[in-house]
Backbone as a chain_set.jsonl record, in Angstrom:
{"seq": "MMFTVQQIKAAHAQVQSGADFPNYIREIKEMGVTGFETWVVDSHTSYFGKNNYQTQSTPMYEDLAIAGKADKTAFAGYLNIHQQGKTDYLTFCRHCAETGVEKWIVDLTAMTCTYYDKAGNELLQEQIPG", "coords": {"N": [[1.538, -1.256, -0.567], [0.479, 2.494, -0.594], [1.354, 5.848, 0.567], [-0.554, 7.818, 2.917], [-2.985, 11.036, 2.623], [-2.89, 10.957, 5.681], [-1.393, 9.778, 6.518], [0.722, 11.682, 6.045], [0.117, 13.547, 6.915], [0.295, 13.393, 10.051], [2.791, 12.627, 10.428], [3.628, 15.465, 9.837], [2.813, 17.071, 11.903], [4.761, 16.836, 14.048], [6.431, 18.598, 12.793], [7.5, 21.364, 14.581], [8.463, 24.249, 13.737], [10.827, 24.884, 10.593], [13.415, 24.163, 11.727], [12.782, 21.286, 12.025], [12.608, 20.253, 9.828], [13.757, 18.422, 8.5], [14.244, 15.996, 9.721], [10.666, 15.073, 9.5], [11.254, 14.689, 6.878], [12.647, 12.837, 6.055], [10.934, 10.895, 7.673], [8.741, 10.66, 5.812], [9.652, 10.046, 2.906], [10.771, 7.57, 4.329], [8.334, 6.222, 3.808], [7.135, 5.835, 1.322], [7.429, 8.976, -0.509], [8.295, 10.406, -3.082], [8.222, 12.903, -3.579], [6.735, 16.075, -3.097], [4.915, 19.174, -3.866], [3.8, 22.176, -3.065], [1.58, 24.814, -2.101], [1.699, 27.538, -2.266], [-1.054, 29.683, -1.743], [-2.495, 28.528, -0.204], [-1.277, 26.213, 0.885], [-2.093, 23.479, -0.16], [-1.223, 20.197, -1.397], [0.326, 18.136, -3.438], [1.308, 15.116, -3.174], [3.745, 12.726, -4.436], [4.411, 9.399, -5.502], [5.806, 6.181, -6.693], [5.538, 4.532, -9.235], [3.745, 5.814, -10.428], [1.893, 6.608, -8.482], [0.061, 8.865, -6.227], [-1.635, 11.733, -4.158], [-3.508, 13.92, -3.099], [-3.361, 16.813, -0.549], [-5.87, 19.212, 1.559], [-6.642, 22.28, 1.532], [-5.187, 24.398, 3.745], [-5.675, 26.978, 5.314], [-7.047, 29.801, 4.87], [-7.203, 31.946, 1.642], [-3.903, 33.248, 0.636], [-3.058, 36.039, -0.231], [-0.399, 36.108, -3.391], [2.721, 37.902, -3.898], [3.002, 39.414, -6.585], [5.627, 40.328, -7.636], [8.373, 38.935, -7.105], [10.622, 38.89, -4.176], [13.932, 38.329, -3.43], [15.985, 38.79, -1.63], [14.686, 38.733, 0.246], [12.458, 37.209, 1.148], [14.766, 34.965, 1.073], [16.205, 35.819, 3.288], [13.573, 35.238, 5.342], [13.502, 32.745, 4.901], [16.27, 31.503, 6.173], [15.408, 32.178, 8.89], [13.654, 31.517, 10.065], [13.8, 29.031, 9.251], [16.078, 28.682, 11.271], [13.945, 28.08, 13.682], [12.779, 30.333, 14.258], [10.284, 31.442, 12.971], [7.272, 30.214, 13.036], [4.831, 27.132, 11.26], [2.799, 28.849, 9.427], [3.839, 31.312, 9.133], [5.768, 31.181, 7.953], [4.631, 31.215, 5.558], [3.052, 32.813, 5.214], [4.878, 34.919, 4.893], [6.376, 33.82, 2.146], [4.397, 34.188, 0.679], [4.211, 37.323, 0.979], [6.795, 37.786, 0.261], [6.525, 37.382, -2.802], [6.85, 34.067, -3.077], [5.257, 31.39, -5.055], [5.613, 28.626, -4.579], [6.43, 25.581, -3.683], [8.386, 23.069, -4.193], [9.502, 19.797, -3.635], [11.821, 17.04, -4.424], [12.726, 13.571, -3.115], [14.203, 12.42, -3.759], [16.868, 13.839, -5.832], [16.964, 15.134, -3.245], [16.303, 18.134, -2.52], [15.116, 21.335, -2.611], [12.919, 23.165, -4.251], [12.163, 26.774, -4.869], [10.17, 28.589, -6.239], [8.43, 32.034, -8.668], [5.724, 33.153, -9.312], [6.068, 33.736, -12.036], [6.564, 31.005, -12.817], [9.214, 31.45, -12.677], [12.209, 29.859, -11.247], [13.465, 30.291, -7.962], [14.985, 30.549, -5.243], [17.651, 27.587, -4.681], [17.766, 24.912, -2.961], [19.623, 22.645, -0.618], [18.731, 19.869, 0.776], [19.119, 19.006, 4.004], [20.478, 15.707, 4.722]], "CA": [[0.286, 0.206, -0.098], [1.314, 3.756, -0.918], [1.45, 6.809, 1.682], [-1.955, 8.506, 2.439], [-2.158, 12.434, 3.345], [-3.079, 11.478, 6.61], [-0.086, 9.2, 7.833], [1.829, 12.887, 5.926], [-0.26, 14.917, 8.119], [1.112, 12.715, 11.209], [4.991, 13.333, 10.323], [4.023, 16.962, 9.75], [2.339, 17.771, 13.024], [5.44, 17.082, 14.587], [7.268, 19.451, 12.55], [6.713, 23.259, 14.973], [9.433, 24.958, 12.526], [11.571, 24.576, 10.077], [14.666, 23.731, 12.146], [12.321, 20.76, 12.502], [11.927, 19.977, 8.481], [14.921, 17.613, 7.714], [13.11, 14.893, 10.21], [9.677, 14.953, 8.245], [11.649, 14.517, 4.956], [13.676, 11.591, 6.08], [10.252, 10.079, 7.751], [8.562, 10.689, 4.805], [10.546, 9.296, 2.579], [10.988, 5.876, 4.03], [7.112, 6.06, 3.215], [7.281, 6.387, -0.238], [7.257, 10.076, -0.955], [9.322, 10.991, -3.663], [8.585, 14.397, -4.15], [5.718, 17.171, -3.549], [4.509, 20.218, -4.681], [3.408, 22.841, -2.074], [0.677, 25.834, -3.687], [1.564, 28.872, -0.73], [-2.212, 30.626, -1.729], [-3.556, 27.194, 0.927], [-1.057, 24.731, 0.949], [-2.727, 22.289, -0.343], [-0.002, 20.249, -1.729], [0.637, 16.803, -4.217], [2.427, 14.024, -2.537], [3.821, 12.049, -4.717], [5.165, 8.694, -4.88], [6.24, 5.309, -7.436], [4.468, 4.221, -10.021], [3.044, 8.008, -11.212], [1.33, 7.345, -7.1], [-0.195, 10.702, -6.429], [-2.266, 11.708, -3.315], [-3.51, 15.667, -2.89], [-3.944, 17.216, 0.944], [-7.044, 19.896, 1.452], [-6.303, 23.377, 1.831], [-4.612, 24.726, 5.11], [-5.925, 27.997, 5.314], [-8.062, 31.014, 3.84], [-6.309, 31.918, 0.772], [-2.867, 34.079, 0.555], [-2.325, 37.08, -1.401], [0.85, 36.533, -3.379], [3.322, 39.26, -4.135], [3.145, 39.515, -8.176], [6.65, 40.956, -7.732], [9.167, 38.067, -6.214], [11.661, 39.577, -4.006], [14.576, 36.799, -3.637], [16.746, 38.715, -1.157], [13.925, 38.8, 1.457], [11.995, 35.288, 1.115], [16.038, 33.906, 1.985], [15.983, 35.723, 4.939], [12.734, 35.173, 6.087], [13.854, 30.929, 5.006], [16.326, 31.023, 7.302], [14.887, 32.262, 10.542], [12.187, 29.614, 9.206], [15.351, 27.19, 9.289], [16.359, 28.615, 11.982], [13.007, 27.51, 14.349], [12.161, 31.19, 14.826], [8.608, 31.305, 12.896], [5.83, 28.694, 12.566], [4.102, 27.382, 8.929], [1.957, 29.52, 8.701], [4.149, 32.597, 9.729], [6.61, 31.141, 6.264], [3.714, 30.348, 4.281], [3.008, 34.72, 4.626], [6.242, 35.576, 4.237], [6.609, 33.147, 0.882], [3.162, 35.188, -0.414], [5.124, 38.032, 0.504], [8.155, 38.104, -1.566], [5.928, 36.161, -4.17], [6.803, 32.746, -4.069], [3.957, 30.866, -5.12], [5.062, 27.092, -4.759], [7.536, 25.206, -3.658], [8.809, 21.711, -5.383], [10.364, 19.137, -3.167], [12.362, 16.148, -4.809], [12.974, 13.813, -2.902], [15.69, 11.497, -4.905], [17.536, 14.439, -5.39], [17.0, 15.863, -2.052], [16.171, 19.322, -3.059], [13.335, 21.979, -1.98], [13.051, 24.48, -5.413], [10.449, 28.075, -4.62], [9.492, 29.604, -7.87], [7.298, 32.918, -8.474], [4.26, 32.896, -9.863], [5.759, 33.421, -13.804], [7.135, 29.692, -12.719], [10.546, 30.969, -12.685], [13.218, 29.162, -9.708], [14.261, 31.621, -6.392], [15.904, 29.954, -4.893], [17.384, 26.389, -4.401], [18.702, 24.618, -2.189], [19.46, 20.794, -0.848], [17.96, 19.694, 2.571], [20.387, 18.07, 4.743], [20.186, 13.747, 4.763]], "C": [[1.096, 1.181, 0.529], [0.951, 3.791, 0.743], [0.302, 6.955, 1.573], [-1.479, 9.94, 3.168], [-2.054, 11.746, 4.964], [-1.993, 10.714, 7.256], [1.23, 10.578, 7.301], [1.526, 13.35, 7.256], [0.367, 14.691, 9.318], [2.104, 13.061, 11.089], [4.727, 14.481, 10.601], [3.532, 17.197, 10.874], [3.615, 18.052, 14.428], [6.595, 18.027, 14.493], [6.881, 21.389, 13.362], [7.678, 23.622, 14.318], [10.22, 24.282, 11.505], [12.945, 24.045, 10.522], [14.055, 21.374, 12.586], [11.811, 19.743, 11.02], [12.663, 18.576, 7.946], [14.33, 16.405, 8.522], [11.723, 14.648, 9.528], [10.13, 14.706, 6.804], [11.862, 13.333, 5.749], [12.134, 10.564, 6.36], [9.2, 9.894, 6.579], [8.69, 10.337, 3.221], [10.513, 7.416, 2.587], [9.323, 5.74, 3.968], [6.911, 5.665, 2.368], [7.254, 7.436, -0.841], [8.353, 10.342, -2.085], [8.996, 12.399, -3.573], [6.802, 14.87, -4.002], [5.495, 18.56, -3.809], [3.365, 21.583, -3.745], [2.723, 23.89, -2.876], [0.742, 26.714, -2.279], [0.385, 29.165, -0.476], [-2.533, 29.418, -0.67], [-3.383, 26.626, 0.996], [-0.705, 24.037, 0.9], [-1.362, 22.116, -1.12], [0.103, 18.32, -2.205], [1.577, 16.009, -4.185], [2.795, 13.439, -3.857], [4.546, 10.981, -4.74], [5.2, 7.251, -6.024], [5.365, 5.0, -8.051], [3.189, 4.72, -10.298], [1.825, 7.163, -9.216], [0.708, 9.059, -7.11], [-1.426, 10.461, -5.069], [-2.711, 13.189, -3.264], [-4.062, 15.706, -1.271], [-5.123, 18.605, 0.494], [-5.716, 21.33, 1.752], [-6.14, 23.607, 3.195], [-4.584, 25.628, 5.94], [-6.713, 28.801, 4.462], [-6.719, 30.942, 3.142], [-5.576, 33.844, 1.397], [-2.827, 35.011, -0.755], [-1.388, 36.812, -2.332], [1.196, 37.742, -4.606], [3.155, 38.812, -6.769], [4.827, 39.826, -8.864], [7.745, 40.029, -6.862], [10.631, 39.116, -5.735], [12.863, 38.83, -3.065], [15.057, 36.738, -2.163], [15.475, 38.45, -0.163], [13.417, 37.335, 1.947], [13.655, 34.71, 1.273], [16.259, 34.257, 3.272], [14.886, 35.386, 5.766], [12.608, 33.571, 6.082], [14.653, 31.039, 5.981], [16.458, 31.248, 8.476], [13.826, 31.263, 10.694], [13.355, 28.67, 9.887], [15.802, 26.964, 10.513], [15.19, 28.19, 13.966], [11.981, 28.791, 14.934], [10.589, 31.626, 14.42], [8.2, 29.856, 12.474], [6.035, 29.088, 11.303], [3.575, 28.048, 8.526], [2.61, 31.116, 9.048], [4.655, 32.403, 8.366], [5.496, 30.957, 5.86], [3.201, 32.087, 4.169], [3.761, 35.208, 4.396], [6.827, 34.545, 2.806], [5.119, 33.705, 0.531], [3.754, 36.671, -0.636], [5.787, 38.666, 0.478], [7.866, 37.152, -2.653], [6.61, 34.478, -4.583], [5.201, 32.146, -3.873], [3.783, 29.546, -4.952], [6.452, 27.11, -4.56], [7.444, 23.347, -3.576], [9.844, 20.713, -4.099], [11.277, 17.62, -3.771], [13.303, 15.315, -3.929], [14.528, 12.154, -2.992], [16.544, 12.494, -4.614], [18.076, 15.169, -4.16], [17.0, 17.257, -1.97], [15.238, 19.823, -2.667], [13.457, 23.42, -3.295], [11.843, 25.364, -4.886], [11.009, 28.579, -6.378], [8.559, 30.387, -7.518], [6.014, 32.4, -9.736], [4.761, 33.002, -11.574], [6.21, 32.085, -13.772], [9.085, 30.247, -12.881], [11.473, 30.798, -10.68], [14.25, 31.182, -9.175], [15.299, 31.423, -5.602], [16.078, 28.067, -4.316], [18.331, 25.983, -3.412], [18.786, 22.936, -0.952], [19.072, 20.384, 0.7], [18.771, 18.187, 2.532], [19.674, 16.402, 5.354], [20.294, 13.576, 6.436]], "O": [[1.896, 1.142, 1.464], [0.615, 2.987, 1.613], [-0.285, 6.532, 0.576], [-0.478, 10.196, 3.838], [-1.009, 12.061, 5.534], [-1.674, 10.949, 8.422], [2.336, 10.634, 7.839], [2.205, 13.51, 8.271], [1.016, 15.623, 9.792], [2.445, 14.025, 11.775], [5.352, 14.944, 11.555], [4.197, 18.209, 11.095], [3.595, 18.881, 15.338], [7.421, 18.321, 15.357], [6.244, 22.301, 12.836], [8.107, 22.473, 14.213], [10.274, 23.054, 11.565], [13.62, 23.476, 9.664], [14.723, 20.513, 13.158], [10.981, 18.834, 11.031], [12.164, 17.818, 7.115], [13.792, 15.634, 7.727], [11.841, 13.674, 8.784], [9.415, 14.562, 5.813], [10.789, 12.854, 6.113], [11.951, 9.618, 5.595], [8.809, 8.732, 6.474], [7.72, 10.412, 2.468], [10.375, 6.518, 1.756], [9.134, 4.55, 4.22], [6.191, 4.683, 2.546], [7.029, 7.22, -2.032], [9.478, 10.494, -1.611], [10.023, 13.068, -3.463], [5.863, 14.293, -4.55], [6.612, 19.025, -4.039], [2.167, 21.667, -4.019], [3.008, 24.047, -4.063], [-0.066, 26.56, -1.362], [0.097, 29.122, 0.721], [-3.39, 30.042, -0.044], [-4.22, 25.745, 1.195], [0.332, 23.549, 1.347], [-0.583, 23.006, -1.46], [-0.037, 17.422, -1.374], [2.56, 16.03, -4.926], [1.903, 13.733, -4.652], [5.563, 11.129, -4.063], [4.023, 7.251, -6.385], [4.237, 5.117, -7.572], [2.049, 4.262, -10.372], [0.72, 7.704, -9.243], [0.932, 10.035, -7.826], [-2.018, 9.393, -4.91], [-1.677, 13.8, -3.536], [-4.901, 14.937, -0.8], [-5.233, 18.964, -0.678], [-4.517, 21.331, 2.031], [-6.938, 23.035, 3.938], [-3.94, 25.613, 6.989], [-7.01, 28.409, 3.333], [-5.667, 30.395, 3.473], [-6.026, 34.839, 1.967], [-2.618, 34.718, -1.932], [-1.074, 38.0, -2.41], [0.585, 38.237, -5.553], [3.285, 38.004, -7.689], [5.201, 39.666, -10.026], [7.979, 40.525, -5.76], [11.378, 39.785, -6.449], [12.61, 38.796, -1.861], [14.953, 35.758, -1.426], [15.693, 37.3, 0.218], [13.854, 36.597, 2.83], [13.567, 33.604, 1.807], [16.458, 33.491, 4.215], [15.145, 35.214, 6.957], [11.893, 32.996, 6.903], [14.093, 30.727, 7.032], [17.337, 30.765, 9.189], [13.45, 30.422, 11.51], [13.493, 27.874, 10.816], [15.994, 25.863, 11.03], [15.705, 28.093, 15.08], [10.972, 28.68, 15.63], [9.788, 32.051, 15.253], [8.646, 28.881, 11.869], [6.552, 29.964, 10.61], [3.569, 28.202, 7.305], [1.817, 32.044, 9.206], [4.241, 33.173, 7.499], [5.504, 29.726, 5.829], [2.998, 32.555, 3.049], [3.64, 36.138, 3.599], [8.018, 34.759, 2.577], [4.917, 33.107, -0.525], [3.864, 37.235, -1.725], [5.751, 39.89, 0.601], [8.626, 36.383, -3.241], [6.798, 33.907, -5.657], [4.343, 32.327, -3.01], [2.689, 28.984, -5.013], [7.335, 27.904, -4.884], [6.61, 22.635, -3.016], [10.952, 21.164, -3.807], [11.116, 16.915, -2.774], [14.438, 15.75, -3.732], [15.29, 11.408, -2.376], [17.102, 12.485, -3.517], [19.195, 15.661, -4.011], [17.864, 17.676, -1.2], [14.315, 19.105, -2.283], [14.057, 24.474, -3.08], [10.766, 24.881, -4.536], [11.945, 28.76, -7.157], [7.82, 30.143, -6.564], [5.745, 31.561, -10.596], [4.031, 32.467, -12.409], [6.349, 31.717, -14.939], [9.996, 29.463, -13.148], [11.347, 31.333, -9.578], [14.895, 32.169, -9.529], [16.304, 32.103, -5.395], [15.19, 27.393, -3.792], [19.391, 26.522, -3.093], [17.742, 22.346, -0.674], [19.45, 21.079, 1.643], [18.969, 17.172, 1.864], [18.741, 16.138, 6.112], [20.168, 12.465, 6.952]]}, "num_chains": 1, "name": "protein.A"}
């Protein structure tokens, strides 16, 4: 059997800040998740697994307005403080919206997280600590 959104949510419930993200990634990777795409507007996420398996979560909050012009420098600063555990997930998503981040895509094979603006331009890619 493949993973479920409920299993992923249970793993995500352990994440208190960006500092917990690497452990969350390890846990869902063990479940068979090969990647996911999260949309900042409401945090709905599509999860991908082997053999074209896919499932999707429901929105987590009311729609956020995504800035039309990305501010890569400000976003990088917000990401840094989030990864240090200084902001919660909703605050991070608000910062993403404010700085023009539309979505992020996590590739668990390459162990990367890539952030994109509304035009589909890559703003930042980082390696996920494994």
